[in-house]
C-alpha positions as CSV (number, residue, x, y, z in Angstrom):
1,M,-16.6,3.3,-17.8
2,I,-17.8,-0.4,-16.4
3,H,-16.4,-2.1,-19.5
4,V,-13.0,-0.6,-18.5
5,I,-13.3,-1.8,-14.9
6,Y,-14.5,-5.3,-16.3
7,K,-11.7,-5.5,-18.8
8,W,-8.9,-4.9,-15.8
9,F,-10.6,-7.2,-13.3
10,R,-10.4,-10.0,-16.2
11,N,-6.6,-9.3,-17.3
12,L,-5.6,-9.2,-13.4
13,F,-6.9,-12.5,-13.0
14,R,-5.4,-14.1,-15.7
15,K,-2.1,-12.6,-15.0
16,Q,0.5,-15.3,-13.8
17,Y,2.6,-12.5,-11.8
18,L,1.4,-9.5,-10.2
19,T,3.2,-6.4,-8.9
20,T,2.6,-5.4,-5.4
21,S,-0.2,-3.0,-6.2
22,E,-1.9,-6.0,-7.4
23,V,-1.6,-8.2,-4.7
24,A,-3.2,-5.8,-2.6
25,H,-5.6,-4.7,-4.3
26,L,-6.6,-8.4,-4.9
27,L,-6.3,-9.3,-0.7
28,N,-8.0,-5.7,-0.2
29,C,-5.0,-4.6,1.9
30,S,-2.3,-1.8,1.8
31,Y,0.8,-2.1,-0.1
32,S,2.7,-1.3,3.3
33,T,1.0,-4.8,4.5
34,I,2.3,-6.3,1.6
35,I,5.6,-5.6,2.0
36,Y,5.6,-6.1,5.4
37,W,4.8,-9.6,4.7
38,T,7.4,-9.9,2.1
39,N,9.9,-8.7,4.3
40,K,8.8,-11.4,7.1
41,G,8.9,-14.2,4.7
42,K,4.8,-14.5,4.3
43,L,5.0,-13.6,0.1
44,K,8.6,-14.2,-2.1
45,R,8.7,-11.4,-4.2
46,Y,10.6,-12.2,-7.7
47,Y,11.9,-9.4,-9.7
48,K,12.8,-8.8,-13.5
49,S,14.1,-5.7,-14.5
50,D,14.5,-4.2,-11.3
51,I,10.5,-4.5,-10.7
52,G,9.2,-6.9,-8.1
53,Y,6.8,-9.0,-9.0
54,Y,4.6,-12.1,-7.0
55,K,3.6,-15.3,-8.3
56,R,-0.4,-15.7,-8.6
57,S,0.1,-19.4,-7.3
58,E,1.6,-18.5,-4.0
59,V,-0.7,-15.7,-3.4
60,E,-3.8,-18.0,-3.9
61,A,-2.1,-20.7,-1.9
62,L,-1.4,-17.7,1.4
63,I,-5.6,-16.9,0.8
64,K,-5.9,-20.8,0.9
65,N,-3.4,-21.3,4.0
66,N,-5.2,-18.4,5.9
67,H,-9.4,-19.7,5.6
């Protein structure tokens, strides 16, 4: 079980684009908070095949700017 969790985290940290749920998990906040920040312009969502994604680099920049 630990191996599966490790693999999931490793893949999450390698990804260039993240889903809303992945961003919420990474930032330790709720899904609705990510949507709120998106609507307020704090995060930008990009679409591919009607699925919203966030750029990892922009999420990391948000983390750096808020610390």
